[in-house]
N, C-alpha and C positions, 0 to 999 in steps of 0.2 A: 549180388545182392538181392537179385528174384529170385535165386533157389533157395532163399531164406525167407523173403515175406510169403511167395505163394504156398509153400507148405504152411505156414503159419496161418494163414487167411481160409485156405480150405482147413484146418483143424477147427478153426473157431465156428464155420459155417455148420462142420460136421457137428460139435459139440451141441452147437444153438438147436439144430433140427433136434438132435438126439433129447434133449431136455422138452423140446414141445412136444414128442411122440408120447415121452413119459409125463407127460400131464403136469410139469413143474411149470411155476408159473414165471414168467420173465422178471428180472430183477427190476425193482421199485424203489423210488425214492421217498423221503419222507411224506408223507400224506397219500401214498398209496399210486403217486404218479409213475407208471412205467417209464422205465429209462429208456427204452428203444422211442418211444413216443416223445421224448423230451430231446432227444438227438434228432429225430426229424423233425421235430416245430425248429429247432434251433438253425438247423439247415435252410429251411424254409424262409426263414427271418431274415439269415443273413444274405440268400440271393437275392430275395425281392428289394430289402433295402439298399443293397450296393447299385441295382438296376438303375439306369438312366430313367427308365420310364416312370417310377417311383418317385424319384427327386425332381422330375421337369411335373407332375401331376400335383406334387406337395407345392411346388413354387407356383403354379397356375392357379391352385385353390387359393392358397395363402393371398397372392395379388386381388383376384375376386372378392376375396373375402374383405379384405383391407377398403378396398374400392367402395363397397359396398356399405361400409361402417363409418369411415372416414369423411366421405364423400360429400353425404349431406352437411356435415360440421363445415366443410370446407364455403359452400355455398351460402350457409347459415352467418358466418362470420365475416363475407367478403362485404368489404365498404359500399355502403350504401348511402348517397347522398341524402344531408337534414332535410327536411321540410321548411320551405321558407313562408313565415306566417307574417304577414301584415296585420297590423292592429289600429283600430281607429284611433287617430290622438283625442278626439272630444270622447270616447269611451271611459265609462267609468274603469276605477283602479282594477279593479275584480276581474275583469276581460282578460287584462294581460297577465295577471297574476294566475289566472287560471289556464291561462294555454301554456304558461312554464311548468307549473306544480303538477298537470295533468300530463305533459313531457314526460318529465321525470317519473311518475307512477306508472307510465304504460311503455317507458324504455324508449321513445323516440326520437329521433334526433331532430331538433328545431332550429330555426335561427328565426331569431324575431323581430321585426323593424316599427317603429311609429312613423304612421303617415297622415295626411288630412283625408276626408270621406273622398273628395273631390279628386285626388290622384289615384287612388287604390283600384278604383276601376280600369285605370288604365295601365295600371301597371301589371293588373291581371290577364290584361289581354296582351300585353307585350310578352309575358310570359318572365317578368323578373321576380314575381312572387308567386305562389301555389295556392296560399288561403288567405283571403282577408278576415279581418273578424269584427264586430262592432257589436253594441249592447241590443242588437236588433235581430242581424242576422247575421250568417257565415256564406261565403261565395268560395267556389272551388273550382282550381281549374282541372282540365281534362288528364293532366300528367296523373293525378294523383288517384286515376283508378288503375294505372298498372302496378299498384305497390297496394297489397292488404293489408298490409300494418298501418301504412297512412290511413287507410280511408276506416280503419277502425279508431284511429285517432281522431279523426273528423267526427265521427259517431258518436264518438264519448264526449268528446268538447261541446258538440252541439248541446246534446243531453246537459252536461252541466253546466251550459250557459243558459240554456233555457230556463232552469230551477233557481238560477242565482236571480237570474229578470223577474224571474214568478215571486222568488223571496222579497225583491226590493219593491213592486209593486203592490205588493202586500203590507208594507210598511214597517218589516222586520227589520230590527236593527241587527250590524254588522253581526255583532257576537248570536245573535239568534239565527241569521242567514247561515253563516259559520256551521251552528250546530246542529241546522237542518241537513247541512249538502253532505256534511262530514260524519252522519249517523252512521256505525256499521249496519253490514248483513244482517240478518237473521240466521242463527245458527242452523243446520239442517243436520238432522242426527237420521240413521237407518240407511241411507244410502248409500250403498258398496259402489267402491271406484272399479271404474270397468277398465281391464284390461285391454280390451277389444280396440282400443285406442289406434291411429293410423302407425304412431313409433311402434306398439306392440306388435304390432302385424307384422310390422319391416323385420322383426327379430324370428315371427314363425315363420315367414316364407324363406328367411336367410337358411334358419335351420333346416326345414324340410328340403329345402335343395341341397345344402350340403350333407344330409341323409341319402338321399337318391343317389350323389355321385357316388360316396363313398362305397354305399352298399353294393352298387352295379358293379365299380370298379373291380373291387375286393373278390366277390362273388365269382366274377369273371374270369379273374387269376385263378381262383381254386380248381376252375372248370378246365381253361388251359392248361395248367399245369398237370393235372392230373391225365389229360388230352396227351401231353406230350413224353410222358415217362411211359406211356401204354404204347406209342408210337416208338419209340425208341428200345422196348422191350427192356427196360430197367428195373419196372415194376416185377417183372417176374423174378429177377433175383432178389428185390428184396421182401416177397412173399412167400420165398423158400424159409427166410428166417424171423418171421412177425406175423403177425394175422393182419388180415385186411380191415379191419376195424381201427387197430392200432396205428398202421399204415395211414389212411385215411384222418385218423385224429390227429395227428403228429403234424399233417399236412394244415388241417381246418386250424389248428392253435397255432400254427407258426403263421400263417397270415393272419389270421384273426389278431395276436399279438401284434401283428404292425399295423392293424386296422385301429387297434386302440392307441398307439403310440400317436398316429395322426392324427386321428380324434380329438385326443386329449391337449395335441398341441396346437389344433385350429380352435378349440374352446377358450384356451388359456390365451392365446394371441388377439381373439373377439374380444374379450373382456377384458383385457389390458388395455387395445385399441380403443373402446369405447369410454373406459375412464379417461385415459389420456387426452383424445380427442375432444371430449365432452358432448357427443353426438347423443342424440335420442332416437336413434334406430334402434337401441337397443335398450331402453325406458321400460320398467318394468320386468325386465329380468333381471337376474342374477345367476350365482354359482349353481343354486337349485336347479334353475334353468337346462345349463349345460349340462350336469349330472343325469336330467331326465332325457334329453338328447341322448348320450354317450349310452346309457343303460339300454336304450331301446334300438338303437344302431347295435350293438352288439347282439341283442336280442335276435334282431333280423338277421344279420349277418348268420349267426348259429344256425336258425333256420335254412335261410338259403343257399349257404355255403357247403353243407351236406348235399340240396337237391341236386346244384350245380356239379358237384364231384360224381354223382350218380351218371348224370348224363355226358359228362366227360366220359367216362369209362365206355360210352357207347360209341365213340364217333375215335376217328383216328388219324383225319387230315384236318388242316385248317379251315378247308372249304366247307366243310359240315358244320362248323362252329354257328354259322349265321343261323341255320335251320334249326339248330337245339336254342340259342338265346330269344330268338324272338319268341315262342310259346313259355318261355320261362322267365321272362320280363313283365309281362301281363301282369299279375298281381301287382307286382312293383310301380309301376306305372299307374295304376289304377289308384293306389293307395295314395300316391305321390300327388298326382291332378287331385283326388276329392279333398285332399287334406289343404292344399294352395287353394282352393275355390272356398272353403270354409274360413280359411284365416283371412283371404281377401274381404269375405261379406261380413266379418265381427261375427259370425255366431255359426253354432255344430248343426250339420245335418244330420238326419236320421241314419243315410248311408253312413257318415264318418263314425255314428256309432256302432251302428252293426261291423264295420271291418276295423276298429280297435279290439275285437275279440277273435280276429283271423290272424293268424301268424304273421305271416308274409307281409300283411296291410297294416298291423299294428304298430311296425315301426313310425310310421307316419300317420295314424291316425290317434293315438294312446298320447304323445307330446303335444300335438295340436289343441286336443279336449283340454289338457290338462292346463295347457298356456290359455285356453278360451273360460276356464272356470265351468267345464261342461263335463267335468269325469270327477268322481270321488277317487282319493288314495286307495280304497277299499277296491273300487272295480279294477283300477290300474294293475292291484296286486295280482288281481284273479286275471287280468290279462297277460301278466307276466310269468306265473306261473303255467296259463295254457302253451307259451311260448317252451318253456323249458320243457314239460312233458313232450311238445313237438319233437323237439331237438330230439330227444331220445329215440322216440320213435322213429324219426325219417333217419338218424343214424344207422340204426340196424337196418333197415331196408336198402339203407344208402351202399353199406358195407357187403351187404349181400348181392348187390347187383353189380358193385364193383367187382368182387370177386368172381363170380360167372362171366361177366362180359372178358374178364383178362383171359379168362378158362379157353373161353370161344377165339377170341384173336377178331381182329378187323372189325369192321364195322357192325355193332350187333343192333338190334332191335329188340323192344321189351318182348312183342310174342316170341321172341327166338330163346328168351332167359328162361320159359317156363319149361321148356322140358329138358333146360341144361340141370344136371344135378352133380 
């Protein structure tokens, strides 16, 4: 069989080389995409998707994402002991009614008992009740200080009982007192809702973390893939039948398609988990928020992947990877830290606004600024167009570096490429 296959393979290689030398374009699919680019992309996608590294990393990121989203809801729905309130038996009826009504309004669990005034102080010291209420005062045990919800309830109850007592002293009737106490608040117009609350900050932080993990992971895969092919000399055979730009395009598109698959999966899981668990971590976020993060992660990968691919062609051993990754990761780390700082503070810094228009850092800056309502969609489109132009320019340069580095062989420095023809 090999005597049949070998001549056929050699004939195909010669035919492809002859076509290239005659200047004929490679076969193209619908839409102008080169067939050999699709084949390389498909190969990269399948190999990476079947790898144990991809499966483990996907599972770990999913577990961390679910823990960050569902965890707060578990603590929020945890059983909380009701607040024990003792009402003075000699107090007017509106005291006990206010204790119950306010508890329903504020969703505060309470148990109400009636006791003589002389017994309430002893019960409070003994720890059998948490709050004692009369027409003149409230007494609170130290255990209430451990619960912010209980403290809010006590302050609201004190305010309500004080107003009712003032209305009674003023001689108002029961209906008049109820009308005063139950009067609605004045409407407020023109005050925009702030998305920079603690819950929406959590959504921005989660998005930045996921973007950082995915961007560094897939860009590093591109670097390692180029370096491994160069070390095994497989790339020299591939370059005999296709142009360097197409070969690199196939690798970038294949790994990018896998990145898109993982990003969409994580975004869908985040939205579904947030809706099912009823958590407030993703409050203020929606499908459009996920789409913004997905788009800018892909744009960031489009720029970073070409830079990392060119860097991978300059090395040939694993021990040289770390020296290349450190300077390459600096823009990503700067954008990531700046975005986290701005999201935690709840307002956009000047540095973050500048980083929104630098291709490698805009991946983190633009979604954060949009989340903080600090960047219009028009300027976001300008940033996206800058990234697209950067991808085209970097791709050309990366292909040239890639081809010259392959021709020289071994470890190549940038200054060595200037003299290569």
